[in-house]
N, C-alpha and C positions, 0 to 999 in steps of 0.2 A: 503495499501499500505505500510506500515511506517511496519507493522507488517511483509509482506513477503521479504522485505528488510535484516529487521531483522536476520529472520530464516536464508535465504540465509547466509548471513556474519556467523552464527551460523554452519552454515553444513559445512562452507570452514573451522573455527577455526578447527570446530574437526576434519576433515580431515587430518589438518597441524600436530593436535596436534598427532593424530595416529601415521600419517607416521612418526613426528620427533621419539617417542618413539618405532617404530619399527626396525626404523635404525638403534634405538642405541640398541635396544635387539638383532636382528639379525648378523648385522652386527659390533656391538662393544665387548658385554658384552658377547656372544656365544664366539664369538672368541677368545677374554679375555679368558673364563671360560677354552676350548680348547687346549688353549699355544701355537694355532696360530697367536696372535699378542700380544703386549702388551700395550694395552691401557689407562694405568696410573691406572687403577680402584687399591683402596686400598683393592682388598682383591685376595687370588689366586683359591680358591674353592670354591664349593657350598657352603659346612659347612661358611666358613667365611663372606660370598654374606649374608646368611640366617641371620647368625648373626648380622651383619650390617644394614640390614632393621628394625630386630624384634625392635637395636635400636634407627631408625630412629622414628620407630612407636612409643617407649616412650618418645625421644624426642619432636615431632611434639604435642603427649598430654601435655608436662609440657612447651611446648609454650604457647600452646590454655590455661594453665591455667596462664601462664603467663602474659598474655594482662588480660585476666578479668581481676586480681588482679590489675595491673598497669592502667588498666582503670576505676578502681574501688576506684581508687584515687584523679583522674582526678576530674575536676569539673564536679559537674553533666552533665548538657546540653552535654558537651565536651565529655566529657568522651561515652553517650550512644548515639553520632554522630560519633565517634570512632569505636567503638565497631559494631554499623551499615555496616561502610565502611571496615573494618576489616573481617568481620563475610561474608559482601557479597561478595568480593572478593577471601575470601578464596574457599569461597561454589561454585562460578563457576571455581573455576580450580578442585576441587574434583569432581565435577558432569562433567568434562568433564575425570578424570580418570576412576570414576564409570559405565562413559558408554562406555567408552573403556573394563572396567574387564567385565562388565558385555556379553558381543559383544562377548567376547572369552573364556566363559565356554562354557564348554560340556555338552550338556543338558543330563540327565539320562532319561529324557522319550523317549520314542521313538514313532515314529507316524508312526499306523498302518497302514499306505497303506505301509508303506515302509518293512515289516514282509513277509515273506514268508509263505504261507500256503499249499505248496505242497513241497515234495522233489523230 
């Protein structure tokens, strides 16, 4: 029973997360890029946005390295517990992004049932 309730809340969390991300993409970022509205983003073009997301990727990787290096300087038991909590939380959030990304990918393979056999 506990597992069913946990899955129920996980699905709700994922749906709310997806709604928040898509609302920002469709109703803020796209409008901002098309200069329909100014939502205060630090970019004005797609190229600037791409440059910022590449920088964000590098910053995230650097932050993971900093967490690992800093936790290595902590007392052993505390550092191990700290790493466990940090990576658990980060992986839970990353899983939400990964699941959303995987659902939004256009699949290249085609189901043969939907291919016309006669013209």
